[in-house]
N, CA, C and O atoms as a DFTB+ gen file, in Angstrom:
528 C
 N C O
     1  1     115.394     104.428     104.992
     2  2     114.461     105.527     105.157
     3  2     114.966     106.449     106.255
     4  3     115.351     106.004     107.336
     5  1     114.956     107.739     105.958
     6  2     115.484     108.691     106.930
     7  2     114.656     109.968     106.990
     8  3     115.172     111.045     106.691
     9  1     113.376     109.872     107.370
    10  2     112.622     111.115     107.549
    11  2     113.326     111.998     108.572
    12  3     113.909     111.512     109.540
    13  1     113.259     113.305     108.336
    14  2     113.947     114.275     109.191
    15  2     112.925     115.102     109.958
    16  3     111.986     115.645     109.376
    17  1     113.121     115.194     111.283
    18  2     112.240     116.021     112.106
    19  2     112.279     117.439     111.568
    20  3     113.353     118.020     111.414
    21  1     111.107     117.998     111.279
    22  2     111.035     119.277     110.597
    23  2     110.157     120.301     111.307
    24  3     110.415     121.502     111.221
    25  1     109.112     119.835     112.015
    26  2     108.166     120.805     112.565
    27  2     107.377     120.213     113.723
    28  3     107.245     118.997     113.859
    29  1     106.859     121.106     114.548
    30  2     105.911     120.773     115.601
    31  2     104.587     121.387     115.176
    32  3     104.510     122.583     114.895
    33  1     103.559     120.575     115.130
    34  2     102.248     121.063     114.726
    35  2     101.291     121.089     115.898
    36  3     101.205     120.131     116.666
    37  1     100.575     122.188     116.031
    38  2      99.577     122.322     117.084
    39  2      98.213     122.561     116.455
    40  3      98.067     123.396     115.563
    41  1      97.230     121.831     116.919
    42  2      95.852     122.045     116.520
    43  2      95.292     123.147     117.406
    44  3      95.408     123.077     118.629
    45  1      94.685     124.164     116.800
    46  2      94.181     125.289     117.584
    47  2      92.689     125.490     117.342
    48  3      92.188     125.311     116.232
    49  1      92.007     125.861     118.392
    50  2      90.572     126.140     118.302
    51  2      90.330     127.561     117.797
    52  3      89.427     127.786     116.991
    53  1      91.115     128.504     118.257
    54  2      90.950     129.913     117.910
    55  2      92.297     130.430     117.402
    56  3      93.186     130.754     118.189
    57  1      92.432     130.502     116.078
    58  2      93.710     130.885     115.471
    59  2      94.161     132.262     115.943
    60  3      95.336     132.449     116.255
    61  1      93.259     133.215     115.999
    62  2      93.619     134.566     116.405
    63  2      94.203     134.579     117.819
    64  3      95.237     135.203     118.061
    65  1      93.547     133.899     118.738
    66  2      94.031     133.850     120.116
    67  2      95.373     133.127     120.202
    68  3      96.256     133.545     120.952
    69  1      95.531     132.050     119.445
    70  2      96.788     131.292     119.487
    71  2      97.943     132.085     118.900
    72  3      99.035     132.102     119.468
    73  1      97.715     132.739     117.770
    74  2      98.775     133.554     117.164
    75  2      99.177     134.669     118.129
    76  3     100.367     134.922     118.322
    77  1      98.205     135.330     118.729
    78  2      98.513     136.408     119.676
    79  2      99.323     135.870     120.858
    80  3     100.288     136.503     121.285
    81  1      98.937     134.715     121.381
    82  2      99.649     134.109     122.504
    83  2     101.102     133.825     122.143
    84  3     102.012     134.218     122.873
    85  1     101.323     133.144     121.018
    86  2     102.693     132.779     120.646
    87  2     103.514     133.990     120.206
    88  3     104.732     133.997     120.383
    89  1     102.887     134.993     119.647
    90  2     103.622     136.233     119.340
    91  2     104.129     136.883     120.625
    92  3     105.241     137.409     120.662
    93  1     103.319     136.848     121.669
    94  2     103.753     137.434     122.952
    95  2     104.941     136.679     123.532
    96  3     105.695     137.222     124.340
    97  1     105.108     135.419     123.115
    98  2     106.249     134.614     123.550
    99  2     107.453     134.762     122.617
   100  3     108.490     134.130     122.821
   101  1     107.300     135.610     121.586
   102  2     108.424     135.881     120.699
   103  2     108.418     135.134     119.374
   104  3     109.367     135.261     118.600
   105  1     107.377     134.358     119.090
   106  2     107.301     133.654     117.811
   107  2     106.908     134.640     116.713
   108  3     106.013     135.465     116.898
   109  1     107.579     134.546     115.584
   110  2     107.396     135.493     114.486
   111  2     106.468     134.921     113.415
   112  3     106.922     134.365     112.415
   113  1     105.167     135.068     113.640
   114  2     104.191     134.650     112.633
   115  2     103.982     135.782     111.640
   116  3     104.059     136.951     112.016
   117  1     103.719     135.457     110.379
   118  2     103.530     136.506     109.371
   119  2     102.310     137.386     109.668
   120  3     101.364     136.968     110.335
   121  1     102.363     138.588     109.162
   122  2     101.229     139.508     109.269
   123  2     100.002     138.841     108.647
   124  3     100.094     138.260     107.566
   125  1      98.863     138.921     109.318
   126  2      97.625     138.329     108.812
   127  2      97.446     136.861     109.175
   128  3      96.426     136.261     108.835
   129  1      98.419     136.277     109.857
   130  2      98.352     134.852     110.205
   131  2      97.115     134.518     111.031
   132  3      96.583     133.410     110.949
   133  1      96.665     135.474     111.820
   134  2      95.513     135.229     112.691
   135  2      94.231     134.962     111.908
   136  3      93.245     134.493     112.476
   137  1      94.238     135.259     110.599
   138  2      93.056     135.056     109.749
   139  2      93.180     133.824     108.864
   140  3      92.299     133.568     108.043
   141  1      94.248     133.061     109.014
   142  2      94.503     131.898     108.171
   143  2      94.113     130.610     108.887
   144  3      93.974     130.586     110.110
   145  1      93.941     129.558     108.125
   146  2      93.678     128.242     108.704
   147  2      94.956     127.494     109.054
   148  3      94.936     126.543     109.835
   149  1      96.067     127.931     108.469
   150  2      97.383     127.338     108.729
   151  2      98.406     128.457     108.711
   152  3      98.360     129.336     107.851
   153  1      99.325     128.424     109.657
   154  2     100.415     129.391     109.673
   155  2     101.634     128.743     110.311
   156  3     101.530     127.744     111.023
   157  1     102.802     129.340     110.036
   158  2     104.051     128.784     110.540
   159  2     104.972     129.902     111.019
   160  3     104.961     131.013     110.490
   161  1     105.766     129.576     112.032
   162  2     106.832     130.457     112.508
   163  2     108.122     129.645     112.520
   164  3     108.146     128.501     112.972
   165  1     109.185     130.249     112.021
   166  2     110.492     129.583     112.026
   167  2     111.019     129.487     113.455
   168  3     110.845     130.405     114.257
   169  1     111.661     128.371     113.761
   170  2     112.277     128.143     115.060
   171  2     113.786     128.019     114.875
   172  3     114.246     127.768     113.762
   173  1     114.553     128.187     115.926
   174  2     116.001     128.003     115.817
   175  2     116.332     126.601     115.293
   176  3     115.622     125.636     115.576
   177  1     117.407     126.508     114.536
   178  2     117.844     125.216     114.024
   179  2     117.088     124.749     112.797
   180  3     117.247     123.607     112.368
   181  1     116.264     125.621     112.225
   182  2     115.557     125.266     111.010
   183  2     114.219     124.576     111.211
   184  3     113.567     124.218     110.231
   185  1     113.792     124.381     112.445
   186  2     112.479     123.790     112.701
   187  2     111.395     124.847     112.534
   188  3     111.685     126.037     112.411
   189  1     110.138     124.396     112.532
   190  2     108.997     125.293     112.409
   191  2     107.950     124.954     113.453
   192  3     107.801     123.790     113.828
   193  1     107.222     125.959     113.928
   194  2     106.023     125.759     114.730
   195  2     104.854     126.031     113.794
   196  3     104.726     127.130     113.254
   197  1     103.999     125.028     113.603
   198  2     102.855     125.151     112.713
   199  2     101.577     125.169     113.538
   200  3     101.421     124.371     114.463
   201  1     100.679     126.060     113.214
   202  2      99.363     126.111     113.835
   203  2      98.328     125.815     112.760
   204  3      98.349     126.413     111.685
   205  1      97.422     124.888     113.055
   206  2      96.338     124.537     112.140
   207  2      95.014     124.632     112.873
   208  3      94.876     124.139     113.993
   209  1      94.033     125.274     112.229
   210  2      92.709     125.373     112.830
   211  2      91.978     124.037     112.688
   212  3      92.292     123.234     111.809
   213  1      91.014     123.818     113.552
   214  2      90.201     122.606     113.477
   215  2      89.512     122.513     112.124
   216  3      89.424     121.425     111.556
   217  1      89.018     123.637     111.592
   218  2      88.350     123.633     110.283
   219  2      89.298     123.230     109.167
   220  3      88.895     122.536     108.234
   221  1      90.558     123.658     109.249
   222  2      91.536     123.271     108.236
   223  2      91.735     121.759     108.252
   224  3      91.769     121.128     107.196
   225  1      91.867     121.179     109.430
   226  2      92.047     119.728     109.514
   227  2      90.809     119.011     108.971
   228  3      90.940     118.000     108.281
   229  1      89.626     119.513     109.267
   230  2      88.399     118.898     108.740
   231  2      88.321     118.993     107.210
   232  3      87.628     118.193     106.582
   233  1      89.013     119.947     106.612
   234  2      88.968     120.085     105.149
   235  2      89.599     118.894     104.440
   236  3      89.249     118.604     103.296
   237  1      90.529     118.195     105.103
   238  2      91.129     117.022     104.468
   239  2      90.898     115.733     105.261
   240  3      91.273     114.652     104.807
   241  1      90.284     115.843     106.442
   242  2      89.899     114.678     107.242
   243  2      88.470     114.921     107.740
   244  3      88.278     115.297     108.896
   245  1      87.463     114.710     106.876
   246  2      86.082     115.087     107.206
   247  2      85.523     114.463     108.478
   248  3      84.628     115.042     109.094
   249  1      86.016     113.312     108.885
   250  2      85.505     112.651     110.086
   251  2      86.244     113.068     111.353
   252  3      86.016     112.502     112.422
   253  1      87.122     114.051     111.236
   254  2      87.921     114.503     112.369
   255  2      87.025     114.995     113.496
   256  3      86.079     115.752     113.276
   257  1      87.343     114.550     114.707
   258  2      86.648     115.015     115.903
   259  2      87.647     115.754     116.783
   260  3      88.769     115.291     116.987
   261  1      87.237     116.891     117.294
   262  2      88.117     117.690     118.138
   263  2      88.502     116.901     119.382
   264  3      87.631     116.448     120.125
   265  1      89.815     116.733     119.615
   266  2      90.249     115.997     120.797
   267  2      90.124     116.846     122.058
   268  3      89.968     118.065     121.997
   269  1      90.195     116.179     123.183
   270  2      90.203     116.888     124.455
   271  2      91.559     117.522     124.691
   272  3      92.447     117.423     123.844
   273  1      91.724     118.164     125.817
   274  2      93.009     118.789     126.141
   275  2      94.153     117.778     126.053
   276  3      94.017     116.629     126.476
   277  1      95.273     118.222     125.500
   278  2      96.455     117.376     125.407
   279  2      96.556     116.600     124.122
   280  3      97.639     116.101     123.814
   281  1      95.494     116.466     123.348
   282  2      95.529     115.703     122.111
   283  2      95.595     116.594     120.887
   284  3      94.936     116.313     119.886
   285  1      96.376     117.661     120.945
   286  2      96.371     118.647     119.875
   287  2      97.736     118.877     119.261
   288  3      97.913     119.858     118.539
   289  1      98.706     118.021     119.514
   290  2     100.052     118.229     118.992
   291  2     100.451     117.078     118.084
   292  3      99.970     115.954     118.233
   293  1     101.338     117.373     117.141
   294  2     101.877     116.330     116.277
   295  2     103.298     116.695     115.891
   296  3     103.692     117.860     115.932
   297  1     104.052     115.686     115.520
   298  2     105.381     115.893     114.955
   299  2     105.253     115.806     113.447
   300  3     104.459     115.015     112.938
   301  1     106.015     116.601     112.731
   302  2     106.001     116.563     111.269
   303  2     107.383     116.155     110.789
   304  3     108.381     116.792     111.125
   305  1     107.432     115.083     109.997
   306  2     108.692     114.547     109.516
   307  2     108.795     114.705     108.008
   308  3     107.949     114.217     107.260
   309  1     109.840     115.392     107.576
   310  2     110.093     115.624     106.159
   311  2     110.748     114.390     105.564
   312  3     111.789     113.945     106.046
   313  1     110.149     113.837     104.524
   314  2     110.695     112.682     103.816
   315  2     111.444     113.159     102.576
   316  3     111.237     114.276     102.102
   317  1     112.310     112.304     102.064
   318  2     113.146     112.666     100.920
   319  2     112.323     112.930      99.672
   320  3     112.674     113.792      98.867
   321  1     111.230     112.194      99.503
   322  2     110.390     112.350      98.314
   323  2     109.041     111.695      98.577
   324  3     108.872     111.038      99.604
   325  1     108.068     111.859      97.663
   326  2     106.742     111.271      97.875
   327  2     106.765     109.752      98.067
   328  3     105.975     109.209      98.839
   329  1     107.667     109.073      97.368
   330  2     107.747     107.622      97.520
   331  2     108.124     107.219      98.941
   332  3     107.655     106.201      99.448
   333  1     108.971     108.020      99.581
   334  2     109.356     107.708     100.954
   335  2     108.181     107.890     101.911
   336  3     108.062     107.139     102.880
   337  1     107.314     108.867     101.664
   338  2     106.106     109.022     102.480
   339  2     105.326     107.714     102.441
   340  3     104.933     107.188     103.483
   341  1     105.103     107.192     101.237
   342  2     104.338     105.955     101.075
   343  2     105.030     104.782     101.763
   344  3     104.382     103.991     102.449
   345  1     106.350     104.668     101.579
   346  2     107.099     103.536     102.124
   347  2     107.110     103.548     103.655
   348  3     106.915     102.506     104.281
   349  1     107.336     104.713     104.260
   350  2     107.374     104.797     105.725
   351  2     105.988     104.508     106.299
   352  3     105.860     103.791     107.291
   353  1     104.954     105.068     105.674
   354  2     103.585     104.815     106.130
   355  2     103.289     103.317     106.071
   356  3     102.758     102.749     107.025
   357  1     103.630     102.682     104.954
   358  2     103.386     101.245     104.786
   359  2     104.168     100.429     105.816
   360  3     103.632      99.489     106.403
   361  1     105.420     100.785     106.030
   362  2     106.243     100.055     106.995
   363  2     105.627     100.111     108.391
   364  3     105.527      99.087     109.066
   365  1     105.217     101.296     108.822
   366  2     104.710     101.452     110.189
   367  2     103.309     100.877     110.359
   368  3     103.015     100.273     111.390
   369  1     102.444     101.052     109.369
   370  2     101.102     100.463     109.498
   371  2     101.174      98.944     109.398
   372  3     100.399      98.254     110.060
   373  1     102.083      98.405     108.588
   374  2     102.263      96.951     108.497
   375  2     102.786      96.376     109.809
   376  3     102.546      95.212     110.127
   377  1     103.504      97.206     110.568
   378  2     104.023      96.783     111.873
   379  2     102.965      96.925     112.973
   380  3     103.245      96.645     114.138
   381  1     101.755      97.359     112.609
   382  2     100.671      97.433     113.575
   383  2     100.365      98.808     114.122
   384  3      99.463      98.950     114.948
   385  1     101.088      99.825     113.687
   386  2     100.816     101.185     114.161
   387  2      99.601     101.757     113.431
   388  3      99.342     101.423     112.275
   389  1      98.872     102.614     114.117
   390  2      97.631     103.167     113.570
   391  2      97.915     104.194     112.471
   392  3      98.650     105.159     112.680
   393  1      97.330     103.972     111.322
   394  2      97.378     104.951     110.237
   395  2      96.112     105.775     110.272
   396  3      95.024     105.251     110.033
   397  1      96.235     107.049     110.562
   398  2      95.069     107.936     110.646
   399  2      94.609     108.377     109.260
   400  3      93.410     108.442     108.992
   401  1      95.565     108.679     108.380
   402  2      95.232     109.107     107.013
   403  2      96.299     108.559     106.074
   404  3      97.469     108.933     106.163
   405  1      95.886     107.670     105.171
   406  2      96.810     107.077     104.204
   407  2      97.384     108.171     103.306
   408  3      96.766     109.224     103.151
   409  1      98.538     107.943     102.720
   410  2      99.164     108.965     101.876
   411  2      98.227     109.482     100.774
   412  3      97.500     108.722     100.134
   413  1      98.279     110.804     100.582
   414  2      97.515     111.452      99.520
   415  2      98.286     112.664      99.037
   416  3      99.169     113.174      99.726
   417  1      97.939     113.117      97.840
   418  2      98.534     114.330      97.287
   419  2      97.695     115.510      97.758
   420  3      96.584     115.729      97.276
   421  1      98.236     116.259      98.700
   422  2      97.504     117.361      99.320
   423  2      97.434     118.575      98.397
   424  3      98.322     118.802      97.575
   425  1      96.381     119.334      98.548
   426  2      96.164     120.526      97.719
   427  2      97.276     121.556      97.881
   428  3      97.465     122.399      97.004
   429  1      98.012     121.502      98.983
   430  2      99.072     122.482      99.227
   431  2     100.417     122.049      98.651
   432  3     101.443     122.658      98.953
   433  1     100.422     120.989      97.813
   434  2     101.639     120.634      97.084
   435  2     102.568     119.654      97.769
   436  3     103.771     119.648      97.506
   437  1     102.023     118.825      98.643
   438  2     102.850     117.831      99.324
   439  2     102.177     116.467      99.279
   440  3     100.950     116.372      99.257
   441  1     102.984     115.413      99.264
   442  2     102.498     114.067      99.550
   443  2     102.430     114.015     101.063
   444  3     103.403     114.377     101.725
   445  1     101.320     113.578     101.632
   446  2     101.082     113.699     103.058
   447  2     100.452     112.430     103.602
   448  3      99.668     111.782     102.908
   449  1     100.782     112.068     104.824
   450  2     100.166     110.942     105.523
   451  2     100.220     111.231     107.022
   452  3     101.067     111.994     107.486
   453  1      99.314     110.618     107.765
   454  2      99.260     110.834     109.211
   455  2      99.195     109.477     109.914
   456  3      98.358     108.633     109.596
   457  1     100.088     109.295     110.863
   458  2     100.145     108.109     111.720
   459  2      99.921     108.532     113.157
   460  3      99.953     109.721     113.475
   461  1      99.691     107.551     114.031
   462  2      99.680     107.804     115.472
   463  2     100.787     106.994     116.103
   464  3     101.026     105.848     115.722
   465  1     101.465     107.591     117.069
   466  2     102.449     106.835     117.837
   467  2     101.701     105.934     118.823
   468  3     100.474     105.999     118.890
   469  1     102.395     105.108     119.577
   470  2     101.698     104.193     120.484
   471  2     100.813     104.873     121.527
   472  3      99.910     104.242     122.076
   473  1     101.066     106.160     121.807
   474  2     100.237     106.893     122.768
   475  2      99.150     107.725     122.104
   476  3      98.432     108.455     122.787
   477  1      99.015     107.629     120.788
   478  2      97.979     108.362     120.074
   479  2      98.380     109.739     119.603
   480  3      97.537     110.476     119.090
   481  1      99.652     110.117     119.760
   482  2     100.110     111.409     119.259
   483  2     100.277     111.340     117.742
   484  3     100.673     110.309     117.198
   485  1      99.975     112.435     117.075
   486  2     100.078     112.469     115.623
   487  2     101.514     112.555     115.141
   488  3     102.341     113.254     115.727
   489  1     101.797     111.833     114.062
   490  2     103.077     111.923     113.368
   491  2     102.741     112.100     111.896
   492  3     102.223     111.187     111.253
   493  1     103.042     113.286     111.368
   494  2     102.758     113.595     109.976
   495  2     104.005     113.331     109.148
   496  3     105.103     113.747     109.516
   497  1     103.831     112.635     108.024
   498  2     104.905     112.393     107.066
   499  2     104.591     113.225     105.836
   500  3     103.448     113.241     105.380
   501  1     105.593     113.921     105.284
   502  2     105.314     114.726     104.099
   503  2     106.560     114.890     103.248
   504  3     107.687     114.737     103.719
   505  1     106.326     115.206     101.979
   506  2     107.398     115.528     101.035
   507  2     106.781     116.376      99.930
   508  3     105.621     116.178      99.569
   509  1     107.551     117.320      99.392
   510  2     107.040     118.092      98.256
   511  2     106.698     117.154      97.103
   512  3     107.410     116.184      96.846
   513  1     105.591     117.457      96.407
   514  2     105.237     116.676      95.233
   515  2     106.249     116.923      94.125
   516  3     106.808     118.013      94.006
   517  1     106.473     115.905      93.327
   518  2     107.386     116.029      92.194
   519  2     106.788     117.008      91.190
   520  3     105.588     116.980      90.918
   521  1     107.634     117.866      90.648
   522  2     107.175     118.829      89.646
   523  2     107.091     118.121      88.292
   524  3     107.954     117.304      87.974
   525  1     106.054     118.424      87.481
   526  2     105.897     117.773      86.174
   527  2     107.033     118.124      85.215
   528  3     107.047     117.657      84.077
């Protein structure tokens, strides 16, 4: 198994304020991003900075509670395929690591799962869904 580091995800309370802040730092978010629940800016080396609103996270994790300061970041790891998302999630949860959200086929076209590292930081596993 070789998931590849692909993105840094930040949970944001106010998308408009966050997009404006990161734009002032030189991040290139698309026009209209401040009105979206999810947006991304390309980073050097092929990585991405992703911003997700609290409401967007609640849309697929209904029991989600807004964390305090410092608990709003996650790493996103690209897996080779949907089966690898399932296998990595199973391997890590079987080893005793916390699984926040078991693998599911997300509405945005990815197999997705969420784990926590030993300190409670989010680690998202994802892969594009297979085309029919």
